[in-house]
N, C-alpha and C positions, 0 to 999 in steps of 0.2 A: 588362293586369295589370301596371301599373307601380308605383303606390304600394302599399305593404304594407297589407293588410287582414286582420286576424286576427279570431277570434271565440271566445267561450265559450258552450257550449250545454248547460246543465244540464237534467236531467229533473226536474220538480217532484213527485217521488214521496215527498219528505220533506225535512227541513232540510239545509242545506249541511253536509257532513262533511269531514274532513281530505283524503280523496282528491279530492273535487271542488275543494277550495281549492287543491290542488297544480296541477290543470289550469287553474284561473282565474289563479293567480299566474304560472305558466309562460307561458301564452298572452299575458297582459297585458304581461309584461316583454319577451317577444320582439317584440311589436308596438311598444311604446313606445320601446325602445332602437333600433329601426330607423326611427323617425320615422313610424310608421304609425298606423292606426286600430284600435281594439279594439271589436268589436261584440258584442252580446248577443242570444242566441236561446234562447227557452224551448221545449224539446222536449217539449211537452205534448200530443203527438199521440195518445198512448195514454190516453184519458180515464179508463178504468177504473182505471188505476194511479196517476193523478195525485191528489195529496192536497190537499183544499181548503185554501187559504191558503199552500201551500208555495211557490208562485212568488213571492208577495209577501215571504215570509220570506227566501227566497234573495236577493232584491234588497236587502233591508235588511241582511243579513249582509255582502254584498259592499260596500255603502256604508260600513258600520261598519269594515270592514277597509281602507278607503281606496282601493278599486278604483272607477274611474270609466269608464263605457262611453261610446262615441260614438253619438249618435243615439238613436232610440227602439228598445226591444227588439222583436224579432220573435217572434210566437207561432205555432207550427205549427198549433195548433187553428183558426186563422183562414185557413189556406192550402190548404184542400182543392181549390179551383178550380185552383190551379197544379199540384197533383199529378195531378189528373184530366186536365189538358191534356198533361202529360208522358206519361201512360199512353196517351192517345189517339195521340200521335205514334209511340210504339212499336208500337201496334196497327196503325197505318196501314202500317208497314214489315213487318208479319208477324212481329214479334219476341217477342210474348207469346201465351200461350194459357191457357185455363181449365183448372183442375185440380180433380178431384173427390175427391182422396185426403184421408183424415183422418190425423192424426198417428199413430194406432194402426196404420193400414195401412202406414206406412213405418217403423214402430218398429224393424224388424230391419235397416234400412239402416246403413251405416257412419257413423261420426262424422267431421265435418270438423275442421280445426284449432281452431275456436272452440267445439267441442262440439255444434254443430248437426248434425242428420241430413242426410246427403247424399241428395238426391232422385234416385231411380233412373230418372226419366223416364217413369213409368207412363202419364201422360195426354198425352204429347207429340204423339201422332198422333190425338188426339181422345178424348172421354170414352167409357168403356165403357158398353154398354147398361145403362140403369137408374141410371147415375150422374148426379148433379147437380153443377153447377159450385159450388165452394166458394171457391177462391182463384184468383188470377191469377199466373202465373209467367213469367219471362223466359227465353228460350232461351239456352243456353250451348253454343256450337259450337267446341270445341277452343281455347278462349280461355286463354292463359297470360299472366298479368299480372305484370310486374316493375317495381318502382320503388325509388328510393333514399330511405330515410328518414334525416333529418338526425341522429338519435340511434341508431336500431336497425340502420342499415346497409341492405344490399341485401335486399329482400323479394321473393320469387317465389312465385306461387301458380298451380297448374293448376286453374282454376275447374271444369272439367268433372269432373275426378277428385276434387277435394277439397271441392266445394260442390254441384255440380249446378245445375239450373234452380232459381233461388231466387224466393221470393214477393215480389211488389210490391204486391198488394192482398190483404189477409188475409181469412180466412173470416168474420170478424166485421165486415167492411166498412171496416176501418181501413187506411189506406195504410201500407206497411211503412217502417221507419226508413231502409233503404238508399235507397229512392226519394226520400223526403222530404229527407234530408240533402244529396243531390246537387242537387236542385232549389233548395233554400234557399241552399247555398253559392254557386251561380251567381247567384241573385237578389241576394244581398248583395255580390257581387263579391269573394268571399274569395280571397285569393292564397295564404294560408298557414294550414294547419290544425295547431294544436298541441293535443294531447289525450292522454289516457291510453292506454297500450299495450294495455289490455284491448280496445280497438277496432282494433288493428293488423290483425287477420285479416279485418276487415270492409272494409278499405281497397281491396283488389283488386276487390271487388264494386262499390264506388263508382266506381272508375276505369273499370271496364267500362261502367257505366251512363253515365258522362260521355261516353265515346266514342260510344256508341249515340245519345245525344241531341245530340251535337255541342257539348258544353259544355267549357270549359277545365278542366284538372286543376290543382288547387293544389299547392304544395309541402307535404310532410308532415313533422311532427316528433312522434314519440310518446314521451311521458314515461313513466318507470316507474310502474306502477299501485301504489297503496298497498294492502297486504294486512294482514290480522290475523294473530294467532299461528297460526291453523289454515291459513294460506295463502290465505284467501278474500278476494276484492276487497271493500274497504269499500263498504257499501251499506246501504240500509234493511233489506234481507233479512238481512244479517249483523249487524244491530243496531249499526251504526257510530254513535258518539255525535256529536251536532251540534257544530259549531264554536261556542265561546263567544266572541262578538265584543265582549263588555264589556271585555275586556283583550286586544286583538287582536295586539299586537306579539309576545308570546312564541310564539304559534302560527304567526305569519308567519315568525319566525326558524326554527322547526322545519321549515317548508316549504322555506326556503332551504337548510337543512342536508340535507334529503331530496333536494333537487335538486343537491347537490354544490357549492354556492356558498361554503361555508366562512365564514359570517358570524362576526364577532368576538363574544366572550362578552358584552361590554358593550352590544351592540345590543339585548339583551333588555330593557334598562332605558331604551331610547330612546323618544322620542315617535313617534307614527304618521308624522308628516312626516319625522322623522329616519330612520326605518326605510326609507321609500320613497326618500329621497334616496340612502341607501347602496345599496339594491337596484338602482336605476336606473343608478348609477355603476359597479357591480361585476358586473352580470349577464353571464354568459358561458355560452352553451349548450354549449360544448365540454366543460364540466365536468360535465354531466348524466351520471349513470351509464348505461352501455349495458346496461341490464337491463330486462326486461319487467315486473318487479315488485320491490318492496322492502318490508320490514316498516314499517308505520306506527309512529311513536314512541309 
């Protein structure tokens, strides 16, 4: 893990919106100002949520905004064999088990920091009579994960108390995000993960899996997540408008303002090449607001 390797990993559930562009620009500038590579990964693992044509539309928008990735994009939908291998390694160590619980059956459990239900360990010692396996969970045994985020500071999470045994293979047969992202970051040799702080509470789970699988842990930098007037993260579900890349510079300047970089007013009238020349010369991650979320412009 010597040369810096960053990545941008959008989910193709709709067109690129301002919040996703923040993650793209922040991760790109961190990689390029450190002389590193910036890779692209399409997190299209959840096929029912993927929107036809969205992946191609995201790539076109990134290109129109002047963002250039290194190498060929990775597609999670083509990576099932790698996830299956990782799951088999965990099974061989006795670290996973079948779970027969439905969401309704654990609905009265407490909520973790990310709003997910804390699993009470119902199936830890085997399925109850008459129960059928639905999902596969990983065992959490008194794991407390602490790491230093480059923007958000020290993050500490007691996985057993705040998360519980979490799902790696879903009831619908799809591999869970937590497993896929860990396997893919290792496969792509990612040294630094720059993404939105809406994923900050997932990071301890990923570090835990990295340790179980003997994989390296990248450095982490979580940018403020862009939220709407109601405080909701921008997404397809919250009807976030798509980025209009026909005139990309003004929205790119807004992204730099959002990230605390103080671009000059005249930069809005610059060409795309002039914008990137300024951004690459002036990017400083120390100016990123130490906030988990900020209102989108």
